[in-house]
C-alpha positions in Angstrom: -130.4 1.0 -26.0 -133.2 3.4 -25.0 -133.1 7.2 -25.1 -134.0 9.6 -22.6 -134.8 12.9 -22.9 -134.2 15.6 -19.9 -137.0 18.3 -20.0 -136.2 21.4 -17.5 -138.5 24.5 -17.5 -136.4 28.1 -16.1 -137.1 31.7 -15.3 -133.5 33.5 -14.6 -131.5 30.5 -13.6 -128.6 31.0 -14.3 -127.9 30.7 -10.5 -129.0 27.1 -10.5 -129.2 25.4 -14.1 -125.3 25.1 -14.9 -125.3 22.5 -11.5 -128.4 20.9 -12.8 -127.3 20.2 -16.7 -123.9 18.7 -15.7 -126.0 16.9 -13.2 -127.6 14.8 -16.6 -125.1 15.5 -19.4 -124.3 12.1 -19.3 -127.2 10.4 -19.1 -129.4 12.4 -21.2 -129.6 11.7 -25.2 -131.6 15.0 -25.1 -131.8 18.1 -23.3 -135.2 20.3 -23.2 -135.4 23.8 -22.0 -138.8 25.6 -21.8 -138.0 29.1 -20.6 -140.4 31.6 -19.5 -138.4 34.4 -21.3 -135.3 34.8 -19.1 -133.3 38.0 -18.8 -130.3 36.5 -17.3 -127.7 34.2 -18.7 -129.8 31.2 -18.4 -130.4 31.0 -21.8 -126.4 31.2 -22.8 -125.5 28.2 -19.9 -128.3 26.4 -21.8 -126.8 26.3 -25.6 -123.5 25.9 -23.7 -124.6 21.9 -23.3 -126.5 21.9 -26.3 -130.2 22.3 -25.3 -133.2 22.6 -27.5 -133.7 25.8 -26.0 -137.7 26.8 -26.3 -138.7 30.2 -25.4 -142.7 29.9 -23.8 -144.8 33.0 -22.0 -145.2 31.0 -18.2 -148.7 29.4 -18.8 -148.9 28.0 -15.3 -146.2 25.9 -13.5 -148.6 22.3 -14.3 -149.4 23.7 -17.8 -145.8 25.4 -18.5 -144.8 21.4 -17.4 -146.9 19.6 -19.8 -146.1 21.9 -22.9 -142.5 20.8 -22.0 -143.6 17.8 -21.9 -144.8 17.5 -25.3 -141.5 19.4 -26.6 -139.5 16.0 -26.1 -138.4 13.9 -28.6 -138.0 10.1 -27.0 -140.8 8.3 -25.1 -138.7 8.4 -22.0 -138.4 12.1 -19.9 -136.4 12.6 -16.6 -137.8 15.7 -15.8 -136.2 18.3 -13.3 -136.4 21.5 -12.2 -133.6 24.1 -12.6 -132.8 23.7 -9.1 -132.2 20.3 -8.7 -129.7 17.9 -9.8 -129.5 14.2 -9.9 -126.9 12.7 -7.4 -124.3 9.9 -8.5 -126.3 7.4 -7.4 -129.0 8.3 -9.3 -126.6 9.0 -12.4 -125.2 5.7 -12.4 -128.1 3.8 -12.0 -130.2 5.5 -15.1 -126.9 4.5 -17.0 -128.0 0.7 -16.0 -130.8 1.3 -16.9 -130.2 2.4 -20.0 -128.3 -0.4 -21.2 -131.7 -2.5 -21.7 -135.2 -1.5 -22.8 -137.0 -0.3 -20.2 -139.4 -2.7 -17.9 -141.1 0.3 -16.4 -143.4 2.9 -17.7 -142.3 5.1 -14.7 -139.5 5.3 -12.3 -139.6 7.1 -8.6 -136.5 8.5 -6.5 -136.3 10.2 -3.3 -135.5 13.9 -3.1 -133.5 15.6 -0.6 -133.4 19.3 0.5 -130.5 22.1 0.8 -132.1 24.2 3.3 -130.0 27.4 3.8 -127.0 25.0 3.5 -127.7 22.3 5.1 -129.0 18.7 4.0 -132.4 18.4 5.0 -132.8 14.3 5.7 -135.9 14.4 8.5 -139.7 16.0 8.8 -142.2 16.7 5.6 -139.1 17.3 3.3 -137.5 13.7 3.4 -138.0 11.3 1.5 -140.0 13.6 -0.3 -140.7 11.0 -3.0 -141.0 12.2 -6.8 -142.2 10.2 -10.0 -139.7 12.0 -12.6 -138.1 9.2 -15.0 -141.4 8.4 -16.9 -142.7 7.2 -20.3 -144.5 10.8 -21.3 -146.8 8.6 -23.6 -148.9 6.8 -20.5 -148.4 10.5 -17.9 -148.9 14.2 -17.7 -148.6 17.0 -14.9 -151.4 17.7 -12.7 -151.7 18.5 -9.1 -153.1 22.0 -7.5 -150.5 24.8 -8.7 -148.2 25.7 -7.8 -147.9 22.0 -6.7 -147.5 19.9 -9.5 -147.1 16.3 -10.2 -146.8 13.5 -12.1 -150.0 11.5 -12.7 -149.9 8.1 -14.7 -152.2 6.2 -16.4 -153.8 3.4 -14.8 -152.3 0.0 -15.5 -149.2 1.2 -15.7 -146.0 -0.1 -13.8 -143.5 2.2 -11.3 -140.1 1.3 -9.9 -138.5 2.8 -7.3 -134.9 3.9 -8.2 -132.0 4.4 -5.1 -130.2 7.9 -5.0 -131.5 11.5 -5.2 -132.4 14.5 -6.9 -130.4 17.1 -5.0 -132.6 20.1 -4.6 -131.1 23.2 -3.7 -133.9 25.2 -2.2 -133.7 28.7 0.0 -130.2 30.3 0.0 -131.9 32.5 2.6 -135.0 32.6 4.9 -135.5 35.7 3.4 -135.9 33.9 0.1 -138.1 31.5 1.7 -140.8 33.6 3.6 -141.1 36.0 0.0 -141.7 32.6 -2.0 -144.1 31.3 0.7 -146.3 34.2 0.2 -146.1 33.6 -3.6 -147.2 30.7 -3.2 -149.8 30.6 -0.9 -151.7 33.1 -2.7 -151.7 31.1 -5.8 -152.7 27.8 -3.8 -155.7 29.8 -2.0 -157.0 30.8 -5.6 -156.2 27.1 -7.0 -158.2 26.0 -4.1 -160.9 28.3 -4.4 -161.4 27.7 -7.9 -162.1 23.9 -7.2 -164.6 25.0 -4.8 -162.6 24.7 -1.7 -164.0 26.0 1.5 -162.0 27.5 4.4 -163.0 28.8 8.1 -161.7 29.9 11.4 -161.4 26.0 12.7 -159.0 25.5 9.7 -156.7 28.3 10.7 -156.5 27.0 14.3 -156.2 23.2 13.7 -154.4 22.9 9.9 -151.4 25.0 10.8 -151.1 23.0 14.5 -150.9 19.9 13.1 -148.9 20.6 10.2 -146.1 21.4 12.7 -146.5 18.9 15.3 -146.2 16.0 12.1 -143.3 17.4 10.8 -141.8 18.3 13.6 -142.3 15.7 16.1 -143.9 12.7 14.3 -141.4 12.3 11.3 -138.6 13.7 13.4 -137.6 17.4 11.9 -136.8 18.1 15.5 -133.5 15.3 14.4 -132.2 18.5 12.4 -131.7 21.1 14.7 -132.1 24.4 14.1 -133.2 24.2 10.2 -135.5 21.3 11.2 -137.2 23.8 13.8 -137.2 27.2 11.3 -138.8 23.9 8.3 -141.4 23.5 10.5 -142.8 26.5 12.0 -142.6 28.1 8.1 -144.4 25.0 6.8 -147.5 25.7 9.5 -147.1 29.0 8.5 -147.6 28.2 5.0 -150.3 26.3 5.7 -151.6 29.3 8.1 -151.4 32.0 4.6 -152.9 28.8 2.3 -156.0 28.8 4.6 -156.8 32.7 5.6 -156.1 33.6 1.6 -159.1 31.3 1.1 -161.3 32.2 3.6 -160.5 35.9 2.2 -161.7 34.7 -0.6 -164.6 33.0 0.2 -165.8 35.8 2.1 -165.1 38.6 -0.8 -167.5 35.6 -3.4 -170.5 35.9 -0.7 -170.8 40.1 -0.6 
């Protein structure tokens, strides 16, 4: 029977981490938590579940997750964020998978987000497919901070699993806006370092397209008022990202 390491990165996640750990305690042969020096009860909660708790100053989202991946004792790793949890369908499927040697190098699943108390099932936020159960020897975290993603080696095989990762995201709109401001600054800096350019045209076209795509083309309107709020904030996030990038571009040319 193959073994699985569940790997999580944390920073002051006492509000979320117990739910996350409860959801994986029956499928994890090892739980590894890499913590960015939390000052709340995160460590104590993790130790209750017998987690291997490693304190590591934050290296960046992608860098921290690759560090955490390397701490796992098993080849197959199920990677979760602290504000995520595996639903019952996904847990049961992983239990069945573990009864035989894994046939695939990676397994993807959908992620369903809870936004201010409502589950979002349309728009740009669902199905939000994620590759999270992986052979760590054939994969790594990549992407552009803060939006990380797993990249597999060429020739690897991936299968999609039923069930959802439940994502308990923002509890209030204020929290969403504050995080959006933080993330767009990180995104703009990463894009600038990659040599990307912004323009006034991108400030107009890209946010408009983001709203139309999420709210109309992908059915965000079916999620009611929360769907409208999400579509508008995604458009505004797109605007902020390119506005901050434009500012960096102009500062470099002075």
